C-alpha positions in Angstrom: 0.0 0.0 0.0 1.5 3.4 -1.1 1.7 6.3 1.3 -0.9 9.1 1.1 -0.8 12.7 2.3 -3.6 15.0 1.1 -4.4 18.6 1.9 -8.0 19.2 0.6 -8.0 17.7 -2.9 -4.2 18.1 -3.3 -2.2 14.9 -3.2 1.4 15.5 -2.1 2.6 12.0 -2.9 1.8 11.1 -6.5 3.4 9.7 -9.6 1.9 9.6 -13.2 3.7 7.8 -16.0 3.1 7.4 -19.7 4.6 4.6 -21.8 5.4 7.0 -24.7 6.1 10.3 -22.9 7.6 8.9 -19.8 7.2 10.5 -16.3 4.4 13.1 -16.6 3.9 14.1 -13.0 6.0 13.5 -9.8 5.2 14.7 -6.3 7.2 13.6 -3.3 7.9 14.5 0.3 11.5 14.7 1.4 11.1 15.6 5.1 8.3 15.3 7.7 8.5 16.7 11.3 5.7 16.4 13.8 5.6 18.6 16.9 3.4 17.8 19.9 3.3 19.7 23.1 1.4 19.3 26.3 0.4 22.3 28.6 1.9 21.4 32.0 1.7 23.8 34.9 4.1 23.5 37.7 2.8 24.4 41.2 5.5 24.9 43.8 4.4 24.2 47.4 6.2 26.2 50.1 7.9 23.9 52.6 7.7 20.8 50.4 10.3 19.2 48.1 9.4 18.9 44.4 6.4 20.3 42.7 2.8 19.3 41.6 2.5 19.1 37.9 -1.0 19.8 36.4 -1.9 18.7 32.9 -4.2 21.3 31.3 -4.4 19.7 27.9 -2.2 19.9 24.8 -1.4 22.5 22.1 -2.5 22.0 18.5 -0.2 19.6 16.7 2.0 21.1 14.0 3.4 19.2 11.0 6.3 20.4 8.9 6.5 19.1 5.3 9.2 19.6 2.7 9.1 18.2 -0.8 9.0 18.6 -4.6 6.2 19.0 -7.2 7.0 18.8 -10.9 5.1 18.1 -14.1 2.4 19.8 -16.2 0.0 20.1 -13.3 2.6 21.6 -10.9 1.7 25.3 -11.5 -2.0 24.5 -10.8 -1.1 22.6 -7.6 1.1 25.5 -6.4 -1.8 27.9 -7.1 -4.2 25.8 -5.1 -1.8 25.8 -2.1 -1.4 29.5 -2.2 -5.2 29.9 -2.4 -5.7 27.7 0.7 -3.0 29.7 2.6 -4.5 33.0 1.6 -8.0 32.1 2.7 -6.7 30.9 6.1 -9.6 28.4 6.4 -9.4 24.9 7.7 -9.2 22.2 5.0 -9.6 18.4 5.2 -6.4 16.5 5.9 -5.6 12.8 5.2 -2.5 10.8 5.9 -1.4 7.2 6.0 2.2 7.9 6.9 3.5 6.4 10.1 4.2 8.9 12.8 1.6 11.5 11.7 -1.4 11.3 14.1 -4.9 11.2 12.9 -5.9 14.8 12.1 -9.1 15.6 10.2 -8.5 19.3 9.4 -5.6 21.7 9.2 -4.6 25.3 8.6 -1.5 26.2 6.6 0.5 28.4 8.9 3.7 28.9 6.8 4.2 28.3 3.1 7.5 28.8 1.1 7.6 28.0 -2.6 10.8 27.9 -4.7 10.8 27.7 -8.5 13.9 25.6 -9.3 15.8 27.4 -12.0 16.7 25.5 -15.3 13.8 23.0 -14.8 10.4 23.6 -16.3 7.4 23.2 -13.9 9.7 22.0 -11.1 9.0 23.5 -7.6 10.4 22.9 -4.1 8.1 23.7 -1.2 8.2 24.0 2.6 5.1 24.3 4.7 3.9 24.1 8.3 0.4 22.8 9.0 -1.5 23.4 12.3 -4.2 21.1 13.6 -7.6 22.8 13.4 -9.6 22.4 16.6 -13.1 23.6 16.2 -14.5 25.9 18.9 -17.1 24.4 21.3 -20.6 24.3 19.9 -23.2 26.5 21.7 -25.6 24.6 23.9 -29.1 24.1 22.5 -31.6 25.8 24.8 -35.3 25.9 25.0 -37.0 29.3 24.4 -36.6 31.3 27.6 -39.4 31.8 30.0 -40.6 35.2 31.2 -38.4 34.9 34.3 -35.4 34.0 32.1 -36.2 36.8 29.7 -36.4 39.2 32.7 -33.1 37.8 34.0 -31.5 38.1 30.5 -32.8 41.7 30.3 -31.3 42.5 33.7 -28.0 41.0 32.5 -28.1 43.2 29.4 -28.8 46.2 31.6 -25.8 45.2 33.7 -23.7 45.0 30.5 -24.9 48.5 29.5 -24.1 49.8 33.0 -20.7 48.2 32.8 -20.2 49.9 29.4 -20.6 53.2 31.1 -17.6 52.6 33.3 -15.7 51.2 30.3 -14.8 47.7 31.5 -14.3 45.0 28.9 -14.8 41.4 30.3 -15.0 37.9 28.8 -14.4 34.2 29.4 -12.4 31.5 27.5 -13.6 27.9 27.7 -12.6 24.7 25.9 -14.7 22.3 23.8 -16.2 20.7 27.0 -17.1 24.1 28.5 -14.2 24.0 31.0 -12.5 27.4 31.7 -8.9 27.8 30.4 -6.4 29.4 32.8 -3.5 31.8 31.9 -4.6 32.2 28.2 -3.4 35.4 26.5 -6.2 37.5 25.2 -5.4 40.4 22.8 -7.6 43.5 22.8 -7.1 45.6 19.6 -8.5 49.1 19.4 -7.8 52.4 17.6 -5.6 53.7 20.4 -3.4 50.5 20.7 -3.3 46.9 21.7 -3.4 45.2 25.1 -2.8 41.6 26.2 -4.5 40.3 29.4 -4.5 36.7 30.7 -7.4 34.7 32.0 -7.7 33.8 35.7 -8.5 30.3 37.2 -12.1 30.7 36.1 -11.1 31.5 32.5 -12.2 35.1 32.9 -10.4 38.2 31.7 -11.1 41.9 32.0 -9.6 45.3 31.0 -10.5 48.6 32.6 -10.0 52.2 31.6 -10.7 51.8 27.9 -12.0 54.6 25.8 -15.5 54.2 24.4 -15.5 52.6 21.1 -15.2 49.2 19.3 -12.5 46.6 20.0 -11.5 43.4 18.4 -10.8 40.4 20.7 -8.6 37.6 19.7 -6.9 34.7 21.5 -3.1 35.0 21.1 -2.5 31.3 20.5 -2.2 29.4 17.2 -5.0 26.9 17.8 -7.5 29.8 18.5 -6.2 32.2 15.8 -9.4 31.8 13.9 -11.6 33.1 16.7 -12.3 36.9 16.6 -14.9 38.9 18.3 -15.7 42.6 18.0 -17.1 44.3 21.1 -18.2 48.0 21.4 -18.2 49.6 24.9 -20.1 52.7 25.7 -22.9 51.3 23.3 -25.4 48.5 23.3 -24.3 47.1 19.9 -22.1 44.0 19.7 -21.2 42.5 16.4 -19.3 39.3 15.6 -16.5 39.2 13.0 -17.0 36.2 10.6 -15.3 33.1 12.1 -15.0 29.6 10.8 -17.7 28.3 8.4 -20.8 26.9 10.1 -20.6 29.2 13.1 -24.0 30.7 13.8 -24.5 34.4 14.5 -26.0 35.2 17.9 -29.3 37.3 17.7 -29.1 40.9 18.8 -31.4 41.7 21.7 -32.5 45.4 21.5 -35.4 46.5 23.7 -38.4 48.4 22.3 -38.8 52.1 22.8 -41.6 51.7 25.3 -39.2 49.9 27.7 -36.4 52.5 27.6 -37.5 54.4 30.7 -37.9 51.2 32.8 -34.6 49.9 31.5 -32.9 53.3 32.3 -34.2 53.1 35.9 -33.0 49.5 36.3 -29.7 50.5 34.8 -29.3 53.2 37.4 -30.1 50.8 40.2 -27.7 48.3 38.8 -25.1 51.0 38.6 -25.7 51.8 42.3 -25.4 48.2 43.2 -22.2 47.9 41.2 -20.8 50.9 43.1 -21.8 49.3 46.4 -20.3 46.1 45.3 -17.2 47.9 44.3 -17.0 49.7 47.7 -17.5 46.3 49.5 -14.8 44.8 47.4 -12.4 47.7 48.1 -13.2 47.4 51.8 -12.7 43.6 51.7 -9.5 44.2 49.8 -8.3 46.6 52.5 -9.2 44.1 55.3 -7.4 41.3 53.4 -4.3 43.6 52.9 -4.3 44.6 56.5 -4.7 41.0 57.6 -1.9 40.0 55.2 0.4 42.7 56.5 -0.3 41.6 60.1 0.5 38.0 59.2 3.6 39.1 57.4 4.8 41.0 60.4 4.0 38.1 62.7 5.8 35.8 60.3 8.8 38.1 60.3 8.9 38.2 64.1 8.7 34.4 64.2 11.5 34.2 61.7 13.7 36.6 63.7 13.0 34.6 66.9 13.8 31.4 65.1 16.9 33.0 63.7 18.1 34.0 67.1 17.5 30.5 68.5 19.4 29.0 65.7 22.2 31.5 66.1 22.4 30.7 69.8 22.4 27.0 69.1 25.2 27.5 66.5 27.3 29.4 69.0 26.8 26.8 71.7 27.7 24.0 69.2 30.7 26.1 68.1 32.0 26.4 71.7 31.4 22.7 72.3 33.3 21.8 69.2 36.2 24.2 70.0 36.4 22.7 73.5 36.6 19.2 72.1 39.3 20.3 69.6 41.4 21.7 72.5 41.0 18.5 74.5 42.0 16.4 71.4 45.0 18.7 70.9 46.1 18.2 74.5 45.8 14.4 74.2 47.8 14.5 70.9 50.6 16.5 72.6 50.7 14.1 75.5 50.8 11.2 73.2 53.5 12.9 71.1 55.6 13.5 74.2 55.2 9.9 75.3 56.2 8.6 71.9 59.3 10.9 71.8 60.4 9.6 75.2 60.0 6.0 74.1 61.9 6.7 70.9 64.8 8.3 72.9 64.9 5.4 75.2 64.8 2.9 72.4 67.6 4.9 70.7 69.8 4.7 73.8 69.2 1.0 74.2 70.0 0.5 70.5 73.3 2.4 70.9 74.2 0.3 74.0 73.3 -2.9 72.1 75.3 -1.8 69.1 78.3 -1.0 71.4 78.1 -4.5 73.0 77.8 -6.2 69.6 80.8 -4.2 68.3 83.0 -5.2 71.3 82.0 -8.8 70.9 82.7 -8.7 67.2 86.2 -7.2 67.9 86.9 -9.9 70.5 85.8 -12.6 68.1 87.8 -11.1 65.4 91.0 -11.2 67.5 90.3 -14.8 68.5 89.8 -15.8 64.9 93.0 -14.0 63.9 94.9 -15.8 66.6 93.5 -19.1 65.6 94.4 -18.3 62.0 98.0 -17.5 62.9 98.3 -20.7 64.9 96.9 -22.7 62.1 99.2 -21.0 59.7 102.2 -21.9 61.8 101.1 -25.5 62.0 100.6 -25.7 58.3 104.0 -24.1 57.8 105.7 -26.6 60.1 104.0 -29.5 58.4 105.0 -28.1 55.0 108.7 -27.8 56.2 108.6 -31.4 57.5 107.1 -32.6 54.3 109.8 -30.8 52.3 112.6 -32.4 54.4 111.1 -35.8 53.8 110.9 -35.2 50.0 114.5 -34.0 50.0 115.7 -37.1 51.8 113.7 -39.3 49.4 115.3 -37.5 46.4 118.8 -38.0 48.0 118.2 -41.7 48.5 117.1 -42.1 44.9 120.2 -40.3 43.7 122.4 -42.6 45.7 120.7 -45.7 44.2 121.1 -44.5 40.6 
């Protein structure tokens, strides 16, 4: 079974031959790189060794492809790739190559095309694909009841009241509706750009913005297709076109007869917001005061503990120094004792050597004397032997 890699209707691995004309079309992939990353958050606990690692999901998978396309159809294929890249829309993806995970749709993040000089219809390409993860589908709800409509109306009034103080808020969730923490959210307006991060509940906010319309995007590759335009200081909110198939939310605008009632409710909500704000500030001051007190208490405890440890160190130091002095004294005594023994042994060795020397001298004299006596005896025997030989020679002469 041959390998297959397709982006939309474009086959990146293909070979077409003709018996008469030879090789008509040749598409091949020279290099494949797959990049997978998990989002791991390290939580360091004070007073404990090691850390707690929290898995909050994974990033979109990226695939790097490098290859060649040549043949009569090559210019059309290159044109189709540029069109997919330009539209920046997800396209179907199919692969049977080992090592590439099962991904249904992708976006072309980077595309580099090189026309190889000297060869007709011969191109070299490099591209990076990003896995497309569709946004979570909105939950299907039944038509709201009067109470729910009233609640919804109150929420809208709260939004309008919030618009008056120029606060922009939102929430980021995953496909299962779970909030996403520490996600960068980019707010783009006429006066500049701001990046804020979501809290543990997936919520983000930005205060002090000028009235006007702002574009909201998620500053991450897998959410690059999500864009929302929000106007503060007004009641209108429009959605910038996102991925195909996404439904537009209906705009809820009250009738003219309800404006006075809504205005009153908005004023009440504004007062409640101010009260809530005062309560929050008061609570914040209490928490800060309590935190300062606890910090001071902790500092005192640390100082006390530091003094105790310092005192214990000094006591230990004195104890160690005392033991060192005792050991030094013992070593000196031992050294003196060894030196005395060594001196005594030296004297004994000298006396022993003197005795041995005297004995050797005496023995030498005895041996010399014995040697002289022995020499005299040998000498005498030799003289006698000589006389006997001379007599024998004389007798032999007389005979002959």
